[in-house]
matplotlib code that plots the C-alpha trace (Angstrom):
import matplotlib.pyplot as plt

x = [-23.5, -26.9, -29.0, -29.8, -33.3, -33.2, -36.3, -36.3, -39.2, -40.1, -42.9, -45.3, -45.5, -44.5, -45.2, -48.5, -49.5, -48.6, -50.8, -53.7, -53.1, -53.6, -56.5, -58.6, -60.6, -57.6, -57.5, -58.0, -57.7, -55.0, -52.7, -49.3, -46.9, -45.4, -43.7, -44.6, -48.1, -48.0, -48.9, -47.8, -44.2, -44.3, -42.5, -44.0, -42.0, -44.0, -47.6, -50.1, -50.6, -53.9, -52.0, -49.3, -52.0, -52.7, -49.1, -48.0, -44.4, -41.9, -40.0, -42.8, -44.0, -47.4, -49.0, -48.1, -49.3, -52.6, -52.9, -52.6, -54.8, -57.2, -58.6, -55.1, -54.9, -51.8, -50.3, -47.3, -44.5, -44.5, -41.3, -42.1, -45.1, -43.0, -40.2, -42.8, -44.4, -41.0, -40.0, -43.3, -42.7, -39.3, -40.6, -43.0, -40.1, -38.0, -40.8, -39.7, -35.9, -33.3, -31.4, -33.1, -31.0, -32.8, -31.6, -33.7, -36.8, -39.1, -37.1, -34.9, -33.5, -34.3, -32.3, -35.0, -32.7, -33.8, -37.2, -37.6, -39.4, -42.4, -42.2, -40.5, -43.3, -45.9, -44.0, -43.8, -47.6, -48.0, -45.7, -47.4, -50.8, -49.7, -48.3, -51.5, -53.8, -52.1, -50.3, -52.4, -49.2, -48.8, -45.5, -43.9, -41.5, -38.7, -37.5, -34.1, -30.8, -29.0, -29.6, -29.3, -31.7, -34.2, -34.0, -34.7, -37.5, -39.3, -39.4, -41.2, -44.7, -46.1, -48.1, -48.6, -46.5, -44.6, -42.0, -39.6, -36.4, -34.2, -30.8, -32.4, -34.9, -32.2, -32.0, -35.8, -36.8, -33.8, -31.8, -34.5, -34.8, -33.2, -30.1, -31.8, -34.0, -31.0, -30.4, -27.1, -27.3, -28.2, -29.0, -25.3, -24.0, -26.7, -25.8, -22.1, -23.0, -25.4, -22.5, -20.6, -23.5, -25.0, -28.7, -30.1, -29.1, -28.4, -26.0, -24.2, -24.1, -22.3, -20.1, -16.3, -15.0, -11.7, -13.5, -15.9, -13.0, -11.1, -14.1, -15.6, -12.9, -13.7, -17.3, -17.6, -16.6, -19.0, -21.9, -21.1, -21.3, -24.6, -26.1, -25.1, -26.9, -23.7, -23.8, -22.1, -23.1, -24.6, -27.7, -26.1, -28.5, -25.8, -24.9, -27.3, -25.5, -22.0, -21.6, -22.6, -20.6, -18.6, -15.4, -12.1, -9.1, -5.7, -2.4, -1.0, 2.4, 3.3, 1.5, -0.3, -2.5, -3.0, -6.7, -6.8, -4.8, -7.2, -10.2, -8.7, -8.2, -11.8, -13.0, -11.3, -12.4, -16.0, -15.8, -14.5, -17.1, -19.8, -18.7, -18.8, -22.2, -23.6, -21.9, -23.6, -26.9, -27.1, -27.4, -26.2, -28.1, -25.0, -21.5, -18.5, -15.0, -11.7, -8.8, -5.4, -3.1, 0.7, 1.1, -1.2, -4.1, -7.2, -10.8, -14.0, -17.0, -20.3, -23.4, -26.9, -28.5, -32.0, -32.2, -30.4, -27.4, -25.4, -23.7, -20.2, -21.2, -23.6, -21.0, -18.3, -20.6, -21.3, -17.6, -16.5, -19.1, -17.7, -14.0, -14.7, -16.5, -14.1, -10.6, -8.3, -6.0, -3.2, -1.2, -3.1, -1.5, -4.6, -8.1, -11.1, -14.8, -17.2, -20.8, -22.8, -26.5, -26.8, -30.2, -30.9, -31.6, -35.2, -35.8, -34.1, -36.5, -36.0, -38.7, -38.1, -39.7, -39.4, -36.4, -34.3, -35.2, -33.5, -30.5, -30.1, -30.4, -27.5, -25.4, -26.1, -25.2, -21.9, -21.1, -21.6, -19.5, -16.7, -17.2, -16.8, -13.6, -12.1, -13.2, -11.5, -8.3, -7.9, -8.7, -6.1, -7.2, -8.9, -6.6, -4.6, -0.8, -0.5, -2.4, -0.8, 2.7, 5.8, 6.0, 2.4, 2.6, 5.8, 4.1, 1.2, 3.7, 5.6, 2.4, 1.8, 5.3, 5.1, 1.6, 0.3, -3.4, -4.1, -7.1, -4.9, -3.0, -6.0, -7.9, -5.1]
y = [-1.2, -0.1, -3.0, -3.4, -3.7, -4.6, -5.1, -7.1, -6.1, -8.8, -8.0, -11.0, -12.2, -8.7, -8.7, -10.4, -8.1, -5.1, -6.4, -6.9, -3.4, -1.9, -4.1, -4.9, -7.5, -9.8, -9.8, -13.2, -15.0, -17.4, -15.1, -15.7, -13.2, -15.0, -14.2, -14.7, -14.2, -17.8, -19.2, -22.8, -21.5, -19.1, -19.4, -18.4, -15.6, -15.4, -16.1, -15.2, -17.3, -18.6, -20.0, -21.4, -23.3, -25.1, -26.1, -23.3, -22.3, -19.8, -21.1, -23.6, -23.6, -21.9, -25.0, -27.0, -24.3, -24.2, -27.9, -27.6, -24.5, -24.3, -20.9, -19.4, -15.7, -14.8, -11.3, -10.1, -8.6, -4.8, -3.6, 0.0, -0.6, -2.7, -0.2, 2.5, 0.4, -0.4, 3.3, 4.1, 1.2, 2.4, 5.9, 4.6, 2.8, 6.0, 7.8, 5.7, 5.8, 7.1, 3.9, 1.9, -0.5, -1.7, -5.3, -5.8, -4.4, -6.0, -6.3, -4.3, -3.8, -1.1, -0.1, 0.7, 0.7, 4.2, 3.0, 1.9, -1.0, -2.3, 0.5, -1.6, -4.2, -1.4, 0.2, -3.1, -3.4, 0.2, -0.3, -3.4, -1.8, 1.4, -0.6, -2.6, 0.4, 3.0, 0.7, -2.4, -4.4, -7.1, -7.8, -10.0, -8.4, -10.0, -8.3, -9.3, -8.0, -8.4, -8.6, -12.4, -13.2, -10.5, -12.1, -15.6, -14.2, -12.6, -16.1, -17.7, -16.4, -15.6, -13.8, -10.8, -12.1, -10.3, -12.5, -11.6, -13.7, -13.0, -14.6, -16.5, -18.0, -19.4, -22.9, -23.3, -21.5, -21.6, -24.7, -27.3, -26.0, -28.0, -26.5, -25.7, -23.3, -21.2, -18.0, -18.2, -22.0, -23.4, -26.9, -27.8, -26.5, -28.2, -31.5, -31.0, -30.4, -33.4, -35.6, -34.3, -35.5, -32.0, -31.8, -29.0, -25.4, -26.6, -29.3, -26.5, -24.2, -26.9, -28.2, -28.4, -25.0, -26.6, -29.2, -26.7, -24.4, -27.3, -28.3, -24.9, -22.3, -19.1, -19.6, -22.5, -20.3, -17.7, -20.2, -21.4, -17.8, -17.2, -20.5, -19.2, -15.9, -13.8, -11.1, -7.7, -6.1, -2.6, -1.4, 0.7, 2.9, 3.5, -0.1, -0.5, 2.2, 0.9, -0.5, 1.0, -1.4, -4.6, -4.9, -6.6, -6.0, -7.6, -6.4, -9.2, -10.7, -9.7, -7.5, -9.8, -10.1, -13.9, -14.3, -17.5, -15.9, -12.9, -15.2, -17.0, -13.7, -12.6, -16.0, -15.7, -12.0, -13.0, -15.8, -13.3, -10.6, -13.2, -14.5, -11.0, -10.3, -13.6, -12.8, -9.3, -10.9, -8.5, -8.8, -6.5, -4.9, -3.5, -5.0, -2.8, -3.8, -2.0, -2.4, -0.8, -1.2, -1.5, 2.3, 2.8, 4.1, 2.9, 2.5, 1.4, 0.1, -1.0, -2.9, -2.5, -5.9, -7.1, -8.9, -8.9, -11.3, -12.9, -16.1, -16.4, -17.5, -14.6, -12.1, -13.7, -13.6, -9.9, -9.1, -11.1, -9.4, -6.0, -7.1, -8.6, -5.5, -2.8, -4.4, -2.6, -5.6, -3.9, -5.5, -5.5, -4.7, -4.7, -6.1, -5.5, -6.3, -4.2, -5.0, -1.8, -0.9, -3.3, -4.5, -6.8, -10.5, -10.2, -7.3, -8.8, -10.6, -12.3, -13.4, -17.0, -19.9, -23.6, -24.0, -21.0, -21.5, -24.9, -23.6, -20.6, -22.9, -25.0, -21.9, -20.7, -24.1, -24.2, -20.7, -21.5, -24.6, -22.4, -20.1, -23.1, -24.3, -20.8, -20.3, -23.6, -23.3, -19.6, -17.1, -18.4, -22.0, -22.0, -19.7, -21.1, -21.0, -18.2, -15.8, -16.7, -15.5, -17.5, -16.6, -17.7, -20.8, -21.9, -21.3, -23.7, -26.3, -25.9, -26.5, -29.6, -31.0, -30.3, -31.9, -28.9, -27.8, -24.5, -23.8, -23.6, -20.7, -19.1, -18.9, -17.6]
z = [14.7, 13.5, 12.4, 8.6, 7.2, 3.5, 1.3, -1.9, -4.2, -6.7, -9.1, -9.6, -13.2, -14.3, -18.1, -17.7, -14.8, -16.9, -19.7, -17.3, -15.8, -19.3, -20.1, -16.9, -18.8, -18.6, -14.8, -13.2, -16.6, -17.8, -19.8, -21.5, -23.0, -26.0, -29.3, -33.0, -34.3, -35.7, -32.3, -33.1, -33.4, -30.4, -27.1, -23.8, -22.2, -19.0, -17.8, -15.2, -12.1, -13.4, -16.4, -14.2, -12.2, -15.5, -15.9, -18.4, -17.9, -19.4, -22.5, -23.3, -26.9, -27.3, -28.9, -25.8, -23.4, -25.3, -25.0, -21.2, -21.1, -24.1, -23.0, -22.7, -23.8, -25.8, -25.9, -27.9, -25.8, -25.6, -24.0, -24.3, -22.1, -19.7, -19.4, -18.6, -15.9, -14.4, -14.2, -12.4, -10.1, -9.1, -8.6, -6.0, -4.2, -4.1, -2.2, 0.8, 0.5, -1.9, -1.4, -4.1, -6.3, -9.4, -10.3, -13.4, -15.0, -12.4, -9.1, -6.8, -3.3, -0.8, 2.3, 4.9, 7.9, 8.9, 9.9, 13.6, 15.3, 13.4, 10.8, 8.1, 8.1, 8.0, 5.1, 3.2, 3.4, 2.3, -0.7, -1.8, -1.5, -3.3, -6.2, -6.5, -6.1, -8.3, -10.9, -10.6, -10.2, -7.6, -5.9, -3.2, -0.6, 1.3, 4.5, 6.0, 7.4, 4.0, 0.3, 0.0, 2.7, 1.4, -2.0, -0.5, 1.6, -1.4, -3.1, -0.1, -0.7, -4.1, -5.3, -2.9, -0.1, 2.6, 4.3, 7.1, 7.3, 10.3, 11.0, 13.8, 11.4, 9.0, 10.4, 10.5, 7.2, 5.0, 5.7, 5.0, 1.3, -1.5, -3.0, -6.3, -4.5, -3.3, -5.1, -7.0, -7.5, -10.9, -11.9, -12.8, -9.5, -7.6, -9.3, -8.4, -4.8, -4.7, -5.8, -2.7, -0.5, -0.2, -0.9, 1.3, 2.0, 5.6, 4.2, 2.3, 5.4, 7.4, 4.6, 4.8, 3.4, 2.3, 0.2, -1.4, -2.3, -3.8, -5.9, -6.8, -6.0, -4.3, -5.5, -3.1, -0.2, -1.2, -1.3, 2.2, 3.4, 1.7, 3.1, 6.6, 5.9, 5.5, 2.8, 3.3, 0.0, 0.3, -1.5, -4.3, -6.3, -8.9, -9.6, -12.5, -14.4, -13.5, -17.0, -20.4, -22.4, -22.1, -24.2, -24.5, -26.8, -27.3, -28.7, -30.9, -30.3, -33.9, -36.5, -38.9, -42.0, -41.5, -41.6, -39.6, -36.8, -36.9, -36.7, -33.7, -31.9, -32.6, -31.4, -28.0, -27.7, -28.4, -25.7, -23.1, -24.0, -23.9, -20.5, -19.1, -20.5, -19.0, -15.6, -15.6, -16.8, -19.7, -23.5, -26.3, -29.1, -30.8, -31.5, -32.1, -33.2, -32.9, -35.4, -34.8, -37.8, -37.8, -38.1, -35.0, -37.1, -35.3, -36.5, -34.8, -36.6, -35.1, -36.2, -34.7, -34.3, -35.1, -31.7, -28.4, -28.2, -25.5, -26.8, -28.0, -31.5, -32.0, -30.9, -33.1, -36.1, -35.7, -35.2, -38.2, -40.4, -39.4, -39.9, -43.3, -44.4, -43.1, -42.9, -45.3, -45.7, -43.9, -41.1, -37.7, -34.4, -32.1, -32.2, -29.9, -29.5, -27.5, -26.7, -26.4, -26.0, -23.1, -21.8, -18.9, -19.6, -18.4, -20.8, -23.8, -26.1, -29.4, -31.8, -31.3, -33.1, -32.2, -34.5, -33.6, -29.9, -29.8, -31.7, -29.3, -26.3, -27.7, -28.3, -24.7, -23.2, -25.2, -24.1, -20.5, -20.8, -22.1, -19.1, -16.7, -18.4, -18.2, -14.6, -13.6, -15.7, -16.2, -18.9, -21.3, -21.2, -24.6, -26.4, -29.3, -29.3, -31.9, -29.6, -26.3, -27.2, -26.4, -22.7, -21.7, -24.0, -22.1, -18.8, -19.8, -21.0, -17.7, -15.7, -17.7, -17.2, -13.5, -13.2, -11.3, -11.3, -13.1, -10.9, -7.8, -9.3, -10.8, -7.5, -5.3]

ax = plt.figure().add_subplot(projection="3d")
ax.plot(x, y, z, "-o")
ax.set_aspect("equal")
plt.show()
């Protein structure tokens, strides 16, 4: 089988780098991209490495960042500018191979398997130099036999790094790293694994698969594979356009005009749409609802939002607004919520202040908690009896009587 050579291109401090590319006087200076002209209420979106050296971090309030770095330069986000730079960046990458998979506005994979011998390393240097020379944009590049290892490699040297991570290097370069440094593991998962006595990627690689599957389901098995450098995913140039919307609908057990039942259905639909948005790492700028009446007449109504949303509460709020505005009062047979006008998480930006930022953070944490419960106990675990229908409600009661674990059924 022909050996694989995969690149992961990761632009360094992308938004700040784009600002410096447009205004060369900003180069080499501590720079933060942050929202809200009233700086004491702004939140740092990203910052240059010069600012990071002073302790400035993303999501930090601007007043705190300025305290750490008094000469910090603040620029308002300009996504038109960032999208343009991103398109140019990917155009450069496609000069080397048609197999380019954008992952977000500032990173992507390349399948470079058609190059022989030392050519991939030479091409990586050439790509890095061209992006810097023609677009004034620095990047780090990971080179490996699969996407996971390439992603891990690109994180190992920043800025302007080129790192090769071969399978034979895994024990030496990857396994000593702490779990929180592994792509795909967040703080909560790392804490769960720590409680099992697993602290490094090497610990995870050599963990008992049966135990991990019991505690984390199929996700646990996948993590062990990744820790051992196993990843069979192909570089797919079309994957970023696989979805244009995320939606869910449900036919009700009985036609109804009961407003509490309708709100319950919308609540659970919002949870499911929100979970799928977070899984795909996208946000929505437009929410659409579908109402099918008892006579099968169907209407769809949408609402363009002032900011990108992803949390259950925000989706529900938009859906209920549309329902209350457009519902005729007739008996409803089916309801649906669809998130459209999707943008990647890294591109989505809300004009946050210190007050709304904290509130949004709480909403996102709550939404992720709901995701975890449904992942463990099944998609119906938080539905209320009226929406479940008699058959599914009886199944849940039967599980409870028998004392069986729902997650065992869900992960079969």
